[in-house]
N, C-alpha and C positions, 0 to 999 in steps of 0.2 A: 181584732183583725189578725188573722194568721198570715204571715208572710210566706211561710213554707207549708205547703199542704201535706196532708197525711200520706198520700200516694208517693210523693217525692221522698218523704222521710222513710217510708217502708223500703224503698229502693236503696236508700243510703244504709239502712240497717240490715239489708239482705233478708227481708221478711216478705213472704208471699202475700200478695194482696188479699188472698182468701182467709188468711189468719187474722182474726179480728179481736182476739182475747186481750191484746195489749193496746188497742186503739185509743182508748180513753187516757191511758198512761202516756202514750206517745204524744197525744195532743196537749196534755198538761205540761210535758217537758218542752214542747215547742213554745208554749206561752211563757214558761220560766226562762227559756233561752232568749226570747225577745227582751224580757226585763233585764237580764244579765248584760246583754249587748248594749241596751240603752243606758244602763248605769255606767258601764265602762266608757261609752262615748260621751256621757254627760249631756246628751241631747235625745229627744224623742226620735224614734226611727223614721217618723213621718218626714223629718227634715231631709232624709236621704232618698225619698221616693222620687221616681221619675213621673212623667205625666200620666202614666197608666197605673200609678199606685204601687209599682214594683220597686224593690230594693236592688241595689247593685248586686251582681252575682257573687261578689266576694263576701258581702254581708249575709247573703242567703247561705253561703257555704259555712260561714262562722256559726250561724244559728244551727245548721245541720251538724256541725262538728260537736257543738255543746250537747245537742240531743243525743248523738251517737255515743259520746263518752259517758254521759249520765245514764243512758239506757243499759250500757254494758257493765258499768261499775255502779251498783246501786247502794253501796255502803260508803261511809266517809273514811273508813280504814280498810286497808288491803294488805295482805301478806305477799302480794305479787310485786315484784320490782318493776315499776312502770317508769318509762322515760318519755319525755315530751318530744313529739316529732317536730322537725323544723317546719316553719310556716304554719304554725298552729293558730288557735283562736286569738291569742293576744296579739300576735304579729299582724294577722289579717285585720282585726278591729283597729289597731293603732294606725293603719293607713288612712282611716276615716276620722280619727280623733282631731278635734278642733281645739287648739290650746289657747285660743283667745280668751282674755280675761273678761271682756264685756260681751255678754251674750245678747243676741237679738231677741 
């Protein structure tokens, strides 16, 4: 289940909806982003769904940030000097992290 749809991600990436060459790649990034967020939280995203099956907006944004970053930077090594922006992925996800030892 994709929590962030392709149209939303294309807006995030500033890609025209008519450009479809990268659609499959963007969709695969969205799936990977969900896995990354789940691993960071140490819980399935399903735990954070509301009654309509939607995630909190902050987690949707975290998924979108991960997709955006990895769409723009496709290599693990870069010669560009990058700096992390405040309120980035880790900060947003940490707001939802449950540090209890006993999981339900």
